[in-house]
C-alpha positions as CSV (number, residue, x, y, z in Angstrom):
1,M,-60.3,-24.0,-82.8
2,G,-60.5,-22.8,-86.4
3,A,-58.1,-20.4,-88.1
4,R,-59.0,-16.7,-88.0
5,R,-58.2,-14.4,-90.9
6,P,-56.3,-11.3,-89.7
7,V,-57.4,-7.8,-90.6
8,A,-54.7,-5.3,-91.5
9,V,-54.4,-2.7,-88.7
10,N,-51.1,-0.8,-88.8
11,S,-51.7,2.5,-86.9
12,L,-53.8,4.3,-84.4
13,A,-55.6,5.9,-87.4
14,D,-56.6,2.4,-88.5
15,C,-58.1,1.8,-85.1
16,V,-59.8,5.2,-85.0
17,N,-61.2,4.6,-88.5
18,A,-62.4,1.2,-87.5
19,A,-63.9,2.5,-84.2
20,P,-64.9,6.2,-84.9
21,H,-65.9,6.7,-81.3
22,R,-62.3,6.5,-80.3
23,Q,-60.2,9.6,-80.9
24,P,-56.4,9.8,-80.6
25,T,-55.3,11.5,-77.4
26,K,-52.0,12.1,-75.6
27,E,-53.0,9.4,-73.2
28,N,-53.6,6.9,-76.1
29,E,-50.2,7.9,-77.7
30,K,-48.4,7.3,-74.4
31,M,-50.1,4.0,-73.9
32,V,-48.8,2.9,-77.4
33,N,-45.3,3.2,-76.0
34,D,-45.8,1.9,-72.5
35,F,-48.7,-0.3,-71.3
36,G,-47.4,0.1,-67.7
37,P,-44.4,-0.8,-65.6
38,E,-46.1,-3.8,-64.0
39,Y,-46.2,-5.6,-67.4
40,A,-43.4,-7.3,-69.2
41,S,-41.7,-5.3,-71.9
42,V,-41.5,-6.4,-75.5
43,T,-37.7,-5.7,-75.3
44,D,-37.2,-8.1,-72.3
45,A,-34.7,-10.7,-73.5
46,H,-35.4,-12.9,-70.4
47,F,-39.2,-13.2,-71.3
48,K,-39.7,-16.8,-72.6
49,V,-43.1,-17.1,-74.4
50,K,-45.2,-19.9,-73.2
51,Y,-48.6,-19.0,-74.8
52,R,-49.8,-16.5,-77.4
53,A,-53.2,-14.9,-77.6
54,S,-55.0,-12.6,-80.0
55,C,-58.4,-11.0,-80.7
56,H,-60.5,-12.3,-83.6
57,C,-59.0,-9.9,-86.2
58,H,-55.4,-10.2,-84.8
59,A,-55.1,-6.4,-84.3
60,V,-54.4,-7.0,-80.6
61,Q,-51.9,-9.7,-79.7
62,Y,-50.2,-10.6,-76.4
63,E,-48.0,-13.2,-74.9
64,V,-47.6,-14.8,-71.5
65,C,-44.5,-16.5,-70.0
66,A,-46.1,-18.6,-67.3
67,D,-49.1,-20.8,-66.6
68,P,-52.1,-19.0,-65.1
69,V,-52.1,-19.0,-61.3
70,D,-55.8,-20.0,-61.4
71,A,-58.8,-20.2,-63.7
72,K,-62.4,-19.6,-62.8
73,I,-65.9,-19.2,-64.3
74,C,-67.7,-16.1,-63.2
75,H,-71.5,-16.1,-63.3
76,C,-72.0,-12.4,-62.1
77,T,-74.6,-10.4,-64.1
78,T,-71.9,-7.9,-65.2
79,C,-69.9,-10.6,-66.9
80,Q,-73.0,-12.1,-68.4
81,T,-74.1,-8.7,-69.8
82,L,-70.6,-7.6,-71.1
83,H,-69.8,-11.0,-72.7
84,G,-73.3,-11.6,-74.0
85,A,-73.0,-15.1,-72.5
86,P,-74.2,-17.1,-69.5
87,M,-70.7,-16.9,-67.9
88,Q,-67.1,-15.7,-68.3
89,W,-64.2,-18.1,-68.3
90,A,-60.9,-16.5,-67.2
91,A,-57.4,-17.6,-66.6
92,I,-55.6,-15.4,-64.1
93,F,-52.0,-14.2,-64.7
94,H,-49.6,-11.9,-62.8
95,K,-49.2,-8.7,-64.8
96,Q,-45.4,-9.2,-65.0
97,D,-46.0,-12.4,-66.9
98,V,-48.0,-10.6,-69.7
99,R,-46.8,-8.4,-72.5
100,I,-48.8,-6.8,-75.3
101,T,-46.9,-7.4,-78.6
102,K,-49.3,-5.7,-81.0
103,G,-52.2,-3.3,-81.0
104,M,-51.9,-1.3,-77.8
105,D,-53.3,1.5,-79.7
106,C,-56.3,-0.7,-80.6
107,L,-57.3,-1.4,-77.0
108,K,-60.6,0.0,-75.7
109,F,-61.3,0.1,-71.9
110,Y,-64.5,0.2,-69.9
111,N,-64.9,0.5,-66.1
112,S,-68.2,-1.1,-65.2
113,E,-68.1,0.1,-61.6
114,R,-68.2,3.8,-62.7
115,N,-69.8,3.2,-66.1
116,I,-67.0,5.0,-67.9
117,P,-65.0,4.1,-71.1
118,K,-61.6,4.7,-69.5
119,R,-58.7,2.7,-68.2
120,V,-59.6,3.0,-64.6
121,L,-58.9,-0.3,-62.8
122,P,-60.5,-2.7,-62.6
123,C,-61.7,-2.6,-66.2
124,K,-62.7,-4.6,-69.2
125,V,-60.3,-4.6,-72.2
126,R,-61.6,-5.0,-75.8
127,C,-60.2,-4.7,-79.3
128,A,-61.5,-1.4,-80.8
129,V,-61.5,-3.0,-84.3
130,C,-63.4,-6.3,-83.9
131,G,-64.8,-5.8,-80.4
132,T,-63.4,-9.1,-79.0
133,P,-63.2,-9.0,-75.2
134,I,-59.4,-9.3,-74.5
135,A,-59.2,-9.5,-70.7
136,D,-60.3,-8.0,-67.5
137,E,-57.5,-5.8,-66.1
138,G,-57.5,-5.9,-62.4
139,R,-55.5,-3.8,-60.0
140,R,-52.8,-6.6,-59.6
141,M,-53.8,-9.3,-62.1
142,W,-54.6,-9.9,-65.8
143,L,-57.7,-12.1,-66.3
144,A,-57.3,-13.5,-69.8
145,F,-59.9,-15.3,-71.8
146,P,-58.6,-18.8,-72.7
147,A,-60.5,-18.9,-76.0
148,L,-58.1,-16.3,-77.4
149,F,-55.0,-18.4,-76.9
150,D,-53.5,-20.5,-79.6
151,F,-53.4,-24.0,-78.3
152,S,-52.9,-25.5,-81.8
153,G,-50.5,-28.4,-81.7
154,L,-51.8,-29.5,-78.3
155,K,-54.2,-32.4,-77.8
156,A,-56.2,-30.6,-75.1
157,I,-56.4,-27.2,-73.3
158,P,-53.5,-27.2,-70.8
159,E,-54.5,-28.2,-67.3
160,P,-53.7,-24.8,-65.7
161,F,-56.3,-23.1,-67.9
162,R,-59.1,-25.4,-66.6
163,H,-61.4,-23.7,-64.2
164,T,-61.1,-24.6,-60.5
165,C,-64.3,-23.0,-59.2
166,H,-67.5,-21.0,-60.0
167,L,-67.9,-17.4,-58.7
168,F,-71.2,-15.5,-58.1
169,Y,-72.9,-18.9,-58.6
170,G,-76.2,-17.5,-57.2
171,S,-76.5,-15.3,-60.3
172,R,-76.1,-18.3,-62.7
173,V,-78.5,-18.6,-65.6
174,M,-77.8,-22.4,-65.9
175,D,-76.6,-25.1,-63.6
176,M,-73.1,-26.5,-64.1
177,A,-72.6,-30.2,-64.2
178,D,-69.3,-30.4,-62.3
179,D,-68.3,-30.9,-58.7
180,L,-66.1,-27.8,-58.4
181,P,-66.5,-25.3,-55.6
182,R,-69.3,-22.7,-56.0
183,W,-68.9,-19.4,-54.3
184,A,-71.5,-16.7,-53.5
185,G,-69.0,-14.0,-54.5
186,H,-65.2,-14.1,-54.9
187,K,-63.2,-17.3,-54.1
188,N,-62.1,-17.5,-50.5
189,Y,-63.8,-14.1,-49.7
190,S,-67.4,-15.2,-49.7
191,Q,-69.7,-18.0,-48.6
192,R,-69.1,-21.3,-50.3
193,L,-72.5,-22.6,-51.6
């Protein structure tokens, strides 16, 4: 995991200039101050940082105070298309264990179910500056992408970040060489293949 050089982003104007399709709105300004009550606050003195993550340019940064509750690899065609990859690897966190520490004004949202670029849950979250996929924001959970976490100083990726299953395995573009459970859809809510 190589070091990434940060890009200076200091204001909503910087994000708008970097991503001209995004215009400042009352909704964006409110989001800068409050990502939502289900998330941890940056002022929470009881929040003990366990892991830190950031986008490629470091305009968006967040922290988590717990291990993920699960990790999975999704092979659905939506994840393949939106990630430009054969699959998506995600570590699943409760929202109360996540806090955005920098760049809330640089977040860009997309709801693939309705095909709209808005924060309508569930939705994809990206950095508006560099385009890095940040997470999938579910109705109750935050699906983080482990490649964004800083695991420097550790000999290996922590065990809780290792995937436990494959979702939508029938849509895969390549076979996986592991013995983990494969599901036709969501884990425990679809047929096991």
